[in-house]
C-alpha positions in Angstrom: 98.2 99.3 133.9 94.6 99.2 135.4 91.6 99.9 133.2 91.0 103.4 134.4 94.6 104.4 133.7 94.5 102.7 130.3 91.3 104.5 129.3 92.7 107.8 130.5 95.8 107.3 128.3 93.8 106.2 125.3 91.6 109.3 125.6 94.7 111.6 125.9 96.2 110.1 122.7 92.8 110.2 120.9 92.4 114.0 121.7 95.9 114.9 120.5 96.1 112.7 117.4 92.5 113.1 116.3 92.9 116.9 116.3 96.0 116.5 114.1 94.3 114.2 111.7 91.1 116.3 111.5 92.8 119.6 110.8 96.1 118.7 109.2 96.5 115.2 107.9 93.1 114.1 106.4 93.3 116.3 103.4 97.0 115.6 102.7 96.3 111.9 103.2 93.4 111.9 100.7 95.5 113.7 98.1 98.6 111.5 98.6 96.9 108.1 98.5 94.6 107.7 95.5 91.7 105.3 95.3 91.6 102.2 93.0 90.3 104.1 90.0 87.2 105.8 88.7 83.7 104.3 89.1 80.4 105.2 87.5 78.3 107.6 89.5 75.4 108.9 87.4 74.3 110.4 84.1 73.4 114.1 83.6 72.6 116.4 80.8 75.5 117.6 78.7 76.8 121.1 79.5 79.0 123.3 77.5 82.6 122.4 78.0 82.0 118.7 79.0 84.2 116.1 77.4 82.3 114.7 74.4 84.0 111.3 75.0 81.9 111.0 78.2 78.6 111.1 76.2 76.3 108.2 77.0 74.9 107.5 73.5 72.2 105.1 74.7 70.6 107.6 77.1 71.2 110.4 74.5 69.2 108.4 71.9 66.4 107.6 74.4 65.8 111.3 75.4 66.9 112.9 72.1 69.3 115.2 73.8 72.9 114.7 75.0 73.7 113.1 78.3 77.1 112.3 79.8 78.4 109.7 82.2 79.7 111.0 85.5 82.5 109.1 87.2 84.0 109.6 90.7 87.1 108.3 92.3 86.6 105.0 94.0 88.0 106.2 97.4 87.7 103.3 99.7 91.2 102.0 100.6 92.7 99.8 103.3 95.5 101.0 105.6 97.7 98.5 107.3 99.9 99.6 110.2 102.9 97.3 110.8 104.3 98.3 114.2 107.5 97.1 115.7 107.1 96.3 119.5 110.5 94.7 120.0 112.6 95.6 123.1 114.6 98.4 121.3 111.4 100.5 121.0 111.4 101.0 124.8 114.5 103.2 124.5 114.4 107.0 124.9 116.7 109.7 126.5 114.5 112.8 126.1 110.9 113.4 127.1 109.4 110.3 125.3 110.3 106.7 124.6 110.3 105.6 121.0 107.2 103.5 121.5 105.3 106.5 122.8 106.0 108.4 119.5 105.3 105.2 117.5 101.8 105.0 119.1 101.0 108.6 118.4 102.1 108.3 114.7 100.1 105.1 114.3 97.0 106.7 115.9 97.3 109.9 113.8 97.5 107.9 110.6 94.6 105.7 111.6 92.3 108.7 112.3 93.4 110.2 109.0 92.3 107.0 107.2 89.0 107.0 109.2 88.3 110.6 108.1 88.4 109.2 104.5 86.2 106.3 105.3 89.0 103.8 104.8 89.6 100.5 106.7 92.5 100.2 109.1 94.3 97.0 110.2 97.2 96.4 112.6 100.1 94.0 112.7 102.2 94.1 115.9 105.5 92.3 115.4 108.8 91.5 117.1 110.7 88.5 115.6 107.2 87.0 115.3 103.7 88.1 114.6 102.5 89.2 118.1 99.0 90.4 117.1 96.9 90.8 113.9 93.8 92.9 113.8 92.0 92.6 110.5 91.0 95.9 108.7 87.7 97.5 109.7 86.2 101.0 109.7 85.1 103.3 112.5 86.2 105.2 115.5 85.7 102.3 118.0 88.0 100.1 115.8 90.7 102.8 115.9 90.4 103.1 119.7 90.9 99.4 120.0 94.1 99.7 117.9 95.3 102.5 120.2 94.6 100.3 123.3 96.6 97.5 121.9 99.5 99.8 121.0 99.5 101.0 124.6 99.1 97.9 126.7 100.1 94.9 124.5 103.0 92.9 126.0 105.1 91.1 123.4 106.2 87.5 123.9 109.7 88.4 122.4 112.0 91.4 122.6 113.8 90.6 119.3 113.1 91.9 115.8 112.5 90.3 112.5 111.0 92.7 110.0 111.1 90.2 107.2 108.6 88.0 109.1 106.2 90.9 109.4 106.4 91.7 105.7 106.0 88.1 104.7 102.9 87.8 106.9 101.5 91.0 105.4 101.8 89.6 101.9 100.1 86.4 103.0 97.0 88.0 104.6 96.5 91.1 102.4 95.4 89.9 98.9 94.3 93.4 97.7 96.4 96.5 97.5 96.7 98.4 100.7 98.5 101.5 102.0 101.1 100.1 104.4 103.0 102.1 107.0 105.9 100.1 108.7 106.7 102.0 111.9 110.0 100.9 113.5 113.5 102.0 114.5 114.7 99.7 111.7 117.5 98.3 113.8 117.5 95.3 111.5 118.7 94.1 108.1 118.0 91.3 105.6 114.5 92.4 104.8 115.0 93.5 101.2 113.5 90.4 99.5 110.3 90.4 101.5 110.0 94.2 101.1 110.4 93.8 97.4 107.5 91.3 97.3 105.3 93.5 99.5 106.1 96.6 97.5 105.0 95.1 94.2 101.5 94.7 95.6 101.1 97.5 98.2 102.0 101.2 98.7 104.6 100.8 101.4 106.2 103.6 103.5 108.8 103.0 106.2 108.5 105.4 109.2 111.8 105.3 111.2 111.6 106.6 114.8 115.0 107.0 116.5 116.6 108.6 119.5 119.5 111.1 119.5 121.6 108.8 121.7 121.4 106.1 119.0 123.3 108.4 116.6 126.3 109.1 118.8 127.6 107.6 122.0 128.4 110.2 124.7 131.9 110.2 126.3 130.9 109.5 129.9 133.5 106.8 131.0 132.8 103.2 131.9 129.1 102.5 131.6 127.0 99.3 131.9 124.8 99.0 128.8 122.0 96.5 128.3 120.9 95.2 124.9 117.2 95.8 125.0 116.5 92.8 122.7 118.8 90.2 124.2 118.9 91.3 127.8 122.8 91.0 127.8 124.6 93.7 129.9 128.1 94.8 128.9 130.5 97.2 130.5 131.4 99.7 127.8 134.3 102.2 127.8 132.8 105.3 126.3 136.1 107.1 126.7 137.5 105.1 123.8 137.2 106.9 120.5 137.3 103.7 118.6 134.4 102.3 120.6 132.4 105.4 119.9 133.2 105.4 116.2 132.3 101.7 115.9 128.9 102.5 117.6 128.3 105.3 115.2 129.3 103.2 112.2 126.9 100.4 113.1 124.1 103.0 113.4 124.9 104.6 110.1 125.0 101.2 108.4 121.5 100.4 109.6 120.2 103.8 108.4 121.9 103.4 105.0 120.4 100.0 104.6 116.9 101.2 105.5 117.0 104.2 103.0 118.6 102.3 100.1 116.5 99.2 100.5 113.2 101.1 100.6 114.3 103.2 97.6 115.3 100.1 95.6 111.9 98.5 96.3 110.0 101.6 95.2 108.8 102.4 98.7 108.8 105.7 100.6 110.6 106.6 103.8 110.2 109.1 106.7 112.7 109.5 109.5 111.8 111.4 112.7 113.7 111.7 116.0 111.9 111.3 119.3 112.4 115.0 120.1 111.4 116.3 116.7 108.0 117.1 115.3 106.7 114.0 113.5 103.8 116.2 112.2 106.3 118.3 110.1 108.0 115.1 108.8 104.8 113.4 107.8 103.3 116.5 106.2 106.4 117.0 104.2 106.3 113.4 103.0 102.6 113.6 102.0 103.1 116.9 100.1 106.1 115.4 98.2 104.0 112.6 97.0 101.3 114.8 95.3 
């Protein structure tokens, strides 16, 4: 992709996702994810109805009339986006590929964080850490994240979610809001998720395609494994083959939901041809 085409694509995603974050998500995001606590702001004269426990007795004694301490929420937070860029993310049978939707979701969340003056960081992973962008504030930083999501070419097509969560726990010493965006076609990540979930506020956002749920009956079809490159001739006429395919998919979904639940983390699932806006808003509102 040449520079002109890349910038055009970044701009298109910015316009769409920033509009969503400005008008829909920023308020819900602010309400859903609280700051680290309350911090002292100022003192002011006592007014009828104020909590007497907030009286600043030193200032009251100095001016011989009651003053209270005013506190405000310490809002600044850090959002980390853990984005799966393995081979299976390039799959899609409707209008968009999974990785197109993943990019939009990540961009929308990043702009929502920016609206609240929070820092945003990015970890791109396959079965290794492909790219780490440390958390920073600002629109230009978000645009850099979008550029990487669009054009970054991974070294590997395989997936290891456990590696990404382990890396997160190693580099992020303070609590962060973490969104893991993936199709979660993986397992054996419960232990590392449990460790990450104790320190951070973790949400798994599962993006999937309708053809991953059920295999169509269309005869003998060559199918390529996006992560290994292996091509197999599959008889989709066979009911047992279709049932095994569906069973494998359902096992992955069950593992995702139950593992995140056991680790005290949230989940969102959105199909490529569904509105991720509706799904995310529902999730944010359920948290408040």
